[in-house]
N, C-alpha and C positions, 0 to 999 in steps of 0.2 A: 261306048260300044254297046251298052244295053239298049240305048235309043236306036242306034244304027241297026241292030239285029232284032229289035222288037221284043226284048226280054225284060223290060223294066218292071212290068207288073209282077212277073214271077220272082224277080230279084227282090222287090219290095216285100213280097209276102215271105220270102226266105228270111230277110233281115228281121221282120216283125216277129216271126214264129220261132226262129232258131238261133239267132245271134245274141249271146249273153255277154255281159261284161264281168262275169265271175264264173266259177265252177259250181254248178248245183250238185245236189247229193248224188245223183246218178253219174254225173261226170267224175266226181271225186272218187267214187267206187271204181269206175272204169280205169282211171289213171293209176290207182293204187295197185292194180293187178297186172299191169302191162310189163312186158319184158324187153321192149324195144320201142324206139321212135326215130323219126327222121327229123333232121334239124336244118334250118335255113338261117344263114347270117349274111351280112354284107359289111364291107368296110366303109370308111367315111366317103369314099368315091362312088359307092353303090356297086362295087364289084362283088359278085355273089359267090357263096360257097354253100354246098349242101353236104350233109354228113349223116352218119348213122350212129346211134347210141344203143347199147344193149346192156342188160344186167339181170340179176335175179328179179323175180316178181316183187314189186314194191321198191325197186331201186330209185324210182322217182317219188320223192316225198311230197305229199300234199300237206302244206303247213296250215293253210286256211283257204277260204273260198276265193281269195284273190292272189294267193302265193303258192308256188311250188318250187322245188329245188331238185336238181339232179347232180350226181357226182361226175367229175371228170377223171376217168381212169388213165393209166399210162398209155401213150400213143406213140406216134412217130417223131415227136419233138417239134413238129411244125406249129402246132397249136393254132391252126387257122381259125377255128371257131372262137376260141378265147381271145385271140388277137383282134378279130373283127368286133367282138363285143366291147373291147376296150376303146374302140374308135366309134362304134355305132351300136347303141344298146338294143336296137330293135331286133327281135328274134321271132321266128316262126317255127312251131313245133307241130308235127303230125304223128299221131298214134293210130295205128291200124291193128285191129284184132282180126287176124286171118283165120283163126282156128275155132273160135267159139261163137262170137256174135256177128262176125263179118261186117264190121262197122268201123268208122273212123272218127276221130276227134281232132279238130284243129284248135290250137291254142296260140294266140299271138300276144305279144306284150313287150315289156322292157326288162332287160336282164342286167344282173350284176354278178361279178366274180368275187367269191368269198373264200378265204382260207379255211381249211377244215377246223382248226382250233377256234376260230371265231364263230363258225356255224355251231359247233358243239357247245360253246359257252352260252349261246343264245337258245339252243335247242338240245338240251342234254339227253333227250330221249331218242336221238338218232341212232339207228342200229349200227353196229360195227361188223363189217363183212369179214368173215374168217378166211375167205379164199385168197391164197397168195396171188399177188398181181392185180387184185381187185380191191385195193385199199386206197381210195382216192384221198388226196389232200387238198383238192380244190373243188368247190361247188359252184354251180350256176344257179342263182335265184331268179325266178321269173315272176314279175308282177303282171298278172293277167289283165289284159284289156279287151280281148275278144275270145270267145269260146263257141264253137259251132260244129255241127255234125259234118262228116264226110260220108256221102250216101253209099249204100251197100251195093248198088247195082253192078258196079264194075270191079268189085273186090273179089279176087279168087279165094276159093275155099281150100286152105292148106291143112295138113295134118302133121302133128309132131311125130318125129321119129322116136321110137322107144329109146330110153336112156342107154340100154345095153348096146344099141347099134350106132350111137352117135360118136362115141369116142370123146375123150376129154378135150375141153377147150383150153387153149394155152393162154390164159389170162396173163397179161404183162410180160410175155416172153420176148426175148431178143433174138430167138432162133429164126433166121431168115426164112428157112423152108416152112416152119410152122406158121409163120405170118403170111405165107402165100408166095414167097420167093419172087422171081421176076415173071409173074404170070402173064403180063401183057407185053413183055419184051422191051420195056422202057429202058432198063439198065443196059441192055445190049446195044442200044442206040447212043449211049452216052458219049462215045468218042466222035460221033458225027454231028453233034449239036453243041452250041454254046451253052454255058451254065444258065439255068433259068432262075431268075429272082424277080418277084413281082415288082419290087421297088425299082429295079433297073429298067423294067419295061415301062414304068411310068416316068422314068428319067427324073427321079427326085429322091431326096434322102429321107426315106421312111424308116423310122426307128421302131423297134419292138416296144410295145407299151402295154403293161398289164395294169388294168384299172380295177382296183379292189375297192368297191364302194360299200359303205356301211350306211344303209338307209333306214331311218327310224321306222318308217311306215311298213317296212318289210320284216320287222322283228329282230333286226341285228343291232346290237348296241353300238353307240357312237365310240369311235376309237380316237377322237381328238380333233378331227377336222370339221369345218362347217362350210357347206357350199353356198352358192348365191341364193338358194331358196330357203336357207336356214336349216337344212337337214344335215345330220351328221354324215360326213363322208371322208374317205381317205383316198387320195389318188397317188399311186406310186408308179412312176414311169421312168424312162431313160431319156432325160433331156439331151439334146444334141450338144449342149455346152453349158457351163455354169457350175456353181458349187453343189448343186443337187445331184450331179451325175454319179459320183462315187457311191453315195448312199443308195441311189436307185439301182445301180448295177448289183450292189450287195443283196438287195431285195430280190432281184431277178434270179441271182444265183441260188437263193433259198428256194424260190419257186421251182427251179430246175431240179434241185435235190429232192424236194418232196414229190415231184412228179415221177421221179425215177423209182420211188418205193411203191409208190402207190397204184241156138237156132233163132236167127233174127226175126223180128216182126216185119212183115212185108206189106208196105203200103200199096193202095191202089194208086196208079199213076195220077198225079195232080188232084188227089182227093183233098178238098179244102178242110176236111175234118181231121186229117192226120197231123199230129203235132210232134212227131219225131221220137226217137228213142230217149233223148235227153230232156224231154219236156218236163 
């Protein structure tokens, strides 16, 4: 498409100037103060899901220049993102600062799902969030393969509402109205449509699989298993049959229980001297 549309030279310059395989100091500072990001995952068939994550400033932990981690808070129980990661570890993350710098940062890489106790054993300095409903028991660790800027020119400038006008956010609530109720009227159509399950649409027996990998190069200690590359890993899933099924279901029950608790610089257009906010 670059060749067809004549953008190859511009793209090559962007790759050379802006795309890193790690988080430099300015990127790490940027990540550490963000309160939200957008998340892209896909299952093993390539069927995509996009989601949103938010938390207090610093809820995304920068562990080193190649590794970051974010907590999985209580949600609707579907666990679409975690389920996708268990089948396909590729993950895309986009952070946008709408209020201060009006700039964005893309981070792509390979992800692993880790239980909270394993994370804290490896990283005892992780903060404990005191807010009820915002106590995650699962973490997603991302091994950074690409990090690059999202340009400022189309990012709207937003302002924060003063705390007194916001109202409290209902972290972890099961109150249907406080979660948004049937805002889009989907539940009202329930009697007029067949039940939807992605596995049925694919006409195959897809089982839920939580993949908790313990990867030595991401700073998480080995829990006993070794993968084909010789790295420590533990894979816990639900086999469709065989002696491992009972143990795997017991592990998934545990996961379900813990989830239930838990002024920008403005460049001159095409200025070859400009090296970006994260240079």
